[in-house]
C-alpha positions in Angstrom: 0.0 0.0 0.0 1.2 3.5 -0.8 2.6 5.6 2.0 0.2 8.1 3.6 0.6 11.8 3.0 2.8 13.4 5.7 0.9 15.7 8.0 -1.6 15.8 10.8 -4.7 13.6 10.9 -7.3 16.2 11.9 -10.3 13.9 11.7 -12.0 10.9 10.0 -14.9 10.7 7.6 -16.6 7.3 7.4 -13.4 5.9 8.9 -11.0 7.5 6.4 -8.4 9.9 7.8 -8.3 13.5 6.8 -4.7 14.6 6.6 -3.6 18.2 6.8 -0.2 18.8 5.4 2.0 21.7 6.6 2.1 23.0 3.0 -1.7 23.6 3.0 -1.3 26.0 5.9 1.3 27.9 3.8 -1.4 28.3 1.1 -3.8 29.7 3.6 -1.2 32.2 4.8 -0.5 33.3 1.2 -4.2 33.7 0.4 -4.5 35.8 3.6 -1.6 38.0 2.5 -3.1 38.5 -1.0 -6.6 39.2 0.3 -5.6 41.6 3.1 -5.4 44.7 0.9 -9.1 44.2 -0.1 -10.1 44.0 3.5 -8.1 47.1 4.3 -9.8 49.0 1.4 -13.3 47.9 2.5 -12.6 48.6 6.2 -9.9 51.2 6.5 -10.6 51.7 10.2 -9.9 48.1 11.0 -6.7 47.4 12.9 -3.8 45.5 11.2 -4.4 42.4 13.3 -8.1 42.4 12.6 -7.5 42.9 8.9 -5.4 39.8 8.7 -7.8 37.8 10.8 -10.6 38.6 8.3 -8.3 37.7 5.4 -7.3 34.5 7.1 -11.0 33.5 7.3 -11.1 33.7 3.5 -8.1 31.4 3.3 -9.7 28.9 5.8 -13.0 29.0 3.9 -11.1 28.0 0.7 -9.3 25.2 2.5 -12.7 24.0 3.8 -14.0 24.2 0.2 -11.0 22.0 -0.9 -12.0 19.5 1.8 -15.6 19.4 0.5 -14.3 18.9 -3.0 -12.2 15.9 -1.9 -15.0 14.5 0.3 -17.3 14.6 -2.8 -14.7 12.5 -4.6 -14.2 10.0 -1.8 -17.8 9.5 -0.7 -18.8 8.9 -4.3 -16.0 6.5 -4.7 -17.0 4.7 -1.5 -20.6 4.5 -2.8 -19.3 2.9 -6.0 -17.6 0.2 -4.0 -14.1 1.6 -3.9 -11.9 1.7 -0.8 -10.9 5.2 0.2 -7.5 5.4 1.9 -7.2 9.1 2.8 -8.3 12.7 2.1 -5.2 15.0 2.0 -5.1 18.8 1.9 -1.8 19.8 0.3 0.1 22.6 -1.3 -1.6 22.0 -4.7 -5.1 21.8 -3.1 -5.8 18.3 -2.2 -6.2 14.7 -3.3 -8.2 11.6 -2.5 -6.5 8.3 -2.5 -8.7 5.2 -3.3 -8.3 1.8 -4.9 -10.4 -1.0 -6.2 -11.9 -2.2 -9.5 -13.0 0.8 -11.4 -15.1 1.3 -14.5 -15.2 4.2 -17.0 -18.6 5.3 -15.5 -17.2 5.2 -12.0 -14.1 7.1 -12.9 -16.1 9.8 -14.6 -18.6 10.1 -11.9 -16.0 10.3 -9.1 -14.1 12.9 -11.0 -17.0 15.2 -11.9 -18.6 15.4 -8.4 -15.6 17.4 -7.0 -16.1 20.4 -9.3 -19.9 20.2 -8.9 -19.4 20.4 -5.1 -17.4 23.6 -5.5 -20.1 25.1 -7.8 -22.8 24.3 -5.3 -20.7 25.9 -2.6 -20.3 29.0 -4.8 -24.0 29.2 -5.1 -24.6 28.9 -1.4 -22.0 31.5 -0.5 -23.4 33.8 -3.1 -27.0 33.5 -1.7 -25.8 34.0 1.8 -23.8 37.0 0.8 -26.9 38.5 -0.9 -28.7 38.8 2.4 -25.7 40.3 4.3 -24.8 44.0 4.6 -23.4 44.7 1.1 -20.9 47.1 2.6 -19.9 44.9 5.5 -17.0 42.5 5.8 -19.2 39.5 5.9 -20.4 40.2 2.4 -16.8 40.7 1.2 -15.7 37.4 2.7 -18.7 35.5 1.4 -18.4 36.9 -2.1 -14.7 36.1 -2.1 -15.6 32.5 -1.1 -18.2 32.3 -3.8 -15.9 33.6 -6.6 -13.0 31.3 -5.5 -15.3 28.2 -5.4 -16.8 29.1 -8.8 -13.3 29.5 -10.3 -12.0 26.2 -8.7 -15.1 24.3 -10.0 -15.0 25.7 -13.5 -11.2 25.4 -13.7 -11.3 21.8 -12.7 -13.9 21.0 -15.3 -11.4 21.8 -18.1 -11.1 18.4 -20.0 -7.4 17.9 -19.6 -5.4 15.9 -17.1 -4.4 16.4 -14.3 -7.7 18.2 -13.7 -11.0 16.5 -12.9 -12.3 17.3 -16.3 -9.4 15.4 -17.7 -10.4 12.4 -15.8 -14.0 12.8 -17.2 -12.5 12.9 -20.7 -10.3 9.9 -20.1 -13.4 8.0 -18.9 -15.4 8.9 -22.0 -12.6 7.8 -24.4 -12.1 4.7 -22.3 -15.8 3.8 -22.4 -16.0 4.5 -26.1 -12.9 2.6 -27.1 -12.4 0.1 -24.3 -8.8 1.4 -24.0 -8.0 3.3 -20.8 -4.5 4.1 -21.9 -5.8 5.8 -25.0 -8.1 7.9 -22.8 -5.2 9.0 -20.6 -3.1 9.9 -23.7 -5.9 12.0 -25.2 -6.7 13.8 -21.9 -3.0 14.2 -21.2 -2.4 16.0 -24.5 -5.4 18.2 -24.0 -4.0 19.0 -20.6 -0.7 20.0 -22.2 -2.4 22.3 -24.7 -4.4 23.9 -21.9 -1.3 24.4 -19.8 0.4 26.3 -22.5 -2.8 28.2 -23.5 -3.5 29.2 -19.9 -0.1 30.6 -19.3 -0.2 32.4 -22.7 -3.6 33.9 -22.0 -2.7 35.3 -18.6 0.6 36.8 -19.9 -0.4 37.9 -23.4 -4.0 39.2 -22.7 -2.7 42.5 -21.0 -0.3 43.0 -23.9 -3.1 42.7 -26.4 -5.0 45.3 -24.5 -2.0 47.7 -24.8 -0.6 47.1 -21.3 1.9 44.7 -19.8 1.5 41.8 -17.4 2.6 42.5 -13.8 5.2 40.3 -12.1 2.6 38.6 -9.9 0.5 37.6 -12.9 3.6 36.2 -14.7 4.7 34.2 -11.7 1.2 32.9 -11.1 0.7 31.9 -14.7 4.1 30.2 -14.8 3.4 28.3 -11.6 -0.1 27.1 -12.6 1.1 26.3 -16.2 4.1 24.3 -14.9 1.8 22.3 -12.5 -0.6 21.5 -15.3 2.1 20.6 -17.8 3.8 18.4 -15.2 0.6 16.6 -14.4 -0.4 16.1 -18.0 3.1 14.9 -18.9 3.0 12.4 -16.0 -0.3 11.1 -17.3 1.1 10.7 -20.8 4.2 8.9 -19.6 2.1 6.7 -17.3 -0.2 5.7 -20.2 2.8 4.9 -22.4 4.3 2.8 -19.6 1.0 1.1 -19.0 0.8 0.2 -22.7 4.3 -1.3 -22.5 3.2 -3.4 -19.5 0.0 -4.5 -21.4 2.1 -5.6 -24.3 4.2 -8.0 -22.3 3.7 -11.7 -22.8 5.8 -14.8 -22.6 6.5 -14.8 -26.3 7.8 -11.2 -26.3 10.1 -11.5 -23.2 10.8 -15.2 -22.9 13.3 -17.6 -24.6 11.5 -20.5 -26.2 12.4 -23.6 -24.2 11.9 -27.4 -24.2 11.9 -29.6 -21.2 14.0 -32.8 -21.0 14.6 -35.3 -18.2 17.4 -34.2 -15.8 19.0 -37.6 -16.5 19.6 -36.7 -20.2 22.9 -36.0 -21.8 23.8 -33.0 -24.0 23.2 -34.9 -27.3 19.7 -35.6 -26.3 19.1 -31.9 -25.4 20.5 -31.0 -28.8 18.1 -33.3 -30.5 15.1 -32.0 -28.5 16.0 -28.4 -29.5 16.3 -29.4 -33.1 12.9 -31.0 -33.1 11.1 -28.2 -31.4 13.1 -25.1 -32.6 13.7 -24.2 -28.9 16.6 -22.0 -27.9 16.8 -23.1 -24.3 16.7 -26.4 -22.4 15.0 -26.9 -19.0 15.9 -30.0 -16.9 12.8 -31.7 -15.5 12.8 -33.5 -12.1 11.2 -37.0 -11.9 7.9 -35.4 -10.9 8.0 -33.1 -13.9 9.0 -30.0 -12.0 11.4 -27.6 -13.7 14.6 -28.1 -11.7 17.4 -26.4 -13.7 18.2 -24.9 -17.1 21.2 -25.4 -19.4 23.8 -22.7 -19.3 24.3 -21.9 -23.1 28.0 -20.9 -22.7 28.9 -24.0 -20.7 27.0 -26.2 -23.1 28.7 -24.6 -26.2 32.1 -25.2 -24.7 31.6 -29.0 -24.8 33.2 -30.6 -27.9 30.8 -32.4 -30.3 32.6 -35.7 -29.6 31.8 -35.5 -25.9 28.2 -34.4 -26.1 26.8 -37.9 -26.1 28.5 -38.5 -22.7 28.3 -35.2 -20.8 25.2 -35.1 -18.5 23.0 -32.0 -18.6 23.5 -31.6 -14.9 27.2 -30.8 -15.6 26.2 -27.6 -17.6 23.0 -26.7 -15.8 22.0 -23.9 -13.4 19.6 -24.8 -10.6 16.1 -23.3 -10.6 14.8 -22.8 -7.0 11.5 -24.4 -6.1 8.7 -22.0 -7.2 10.6 -20.4 -10.0 7.7 -21.0 -12.3 5.2 -18.7 -14.0 2.0 -19.5 -15.9 2.7 -19.0 -19.6 -0.9 -17.9 -20.2 -0.3 -14.7 -18.1 0.3 -11.5 -19.9 0.4 -7.8 -19.1 0.4 -6.6 -15.5 -0.3 -10.2 -14.2 2.8 -11.6 -15.9 5.0 -8.7 -14.8 3.8 -9.2 -11.2 4.4 -12.9 -11.4 8.0 -12.5 -12.7 8.6 -9.8 -10.1 7.5 -12.2 -7.3 9.9 -14.9 -8.6 12.8 -12.4 -9.1 13.0 -12.1 -5.3 14.7 -15.4 -5.2 15.6 -16.3 -8.8 16.5 -14.1 -11.8 15.1 -16.8 -14.2 11.7 -18.5 -14.2 10.3 -21.4 -16.3 7.1 -20.6 -18.1 4.7 -23.5 -18.1 1.6 -24.1 -20.1 -0.6 -27.1 -19.5 2.2 -28.8 -17.5 4.7 -28.3 -20.3 7.7 -26.0 -20.2 7.5 -23.5 -23.1 10.0 -20.8 -22.3 12.5 -19.3 -19.9 11.7 -15.8 -18.7 14.5 -13.6 -17.2 13.5 -10.7 -15.0 16.1 -8.5 -16.7 14.4 -9.1 -20.1 11.0 -8.1 -18.6 12.6 -4.9 -17.1 14.2 -4.1 -20.5 10.8 -4.5 -22.3 9.3 -1.9 -19.9 11.9 0.8 -20.4 10.9 3.7 -22.6 
């Protein structure tokens, strides 16, 4: 299981911990600093300390909104039969960790409810602000919370990874094609386009209007654009890596092998290879279990005149008990099986219907997964 996000467990929802990371408090402080001038403008007679307290309330409301966003993800995932591991509030907002068997519909539903929760909150804050004193601080704070939630909700609906809208797009492509990797690739590339477009829009729009972007806008656009680009790129790389895993099968990573009795000699192994076209020889114990495999270098060093007398055991490498994988496995299941065997043996015998068909080396599997 993945490591839990570092931070303080501030509560539990349906048994799932809510983790507050130190970086999330930094975000609240930054929001307070940015919003303080608006508070000072609306209430010039307010003391410095009180000004920052009001600004801090805005930051805390946004943090609470992020929590509601993540709870919407998690509770929906839980209702769809997934296991939710944690809700985390972090520097980049938050995330909800869950696992289980997921379908395109579930993925899209879990993704879309987060932004919808923010839009609902925006409406609630707006309605409450409408009955407050329009010139008071309460209205200022509530309208700020409404605008920020509306922005977060709409921003997250953009159909590009790593945003929630990107997950919705991935689920749609996945459902239409049956290929989740293709969905991630499409949503990842849309995310990259949006990352560049967003940064360009924030920086170039003032220039089009005859002005110039201020330093804060440039820094903000660069930060958000870099975050989006990084997340989209990670999604694309993950999809490509996933496709590499999906493509793995015994025929692509294994060496075709034939099984012969451990009591055989090299000449008999040569004959078996010639008849089957195999490139490797596996020695079978009396009970049929793969017990060893012939070392090609050692076997090739034996002169032709001696091959009818040299036993296979003299040029064989022992296979530990359990160094066997099912040749019918492919994709993630085969990779996991080879990884399990690699803990005690770098080579495994692939067996189908009780017959040895290949030797699979963990190094060859790892090579097949490299970009």
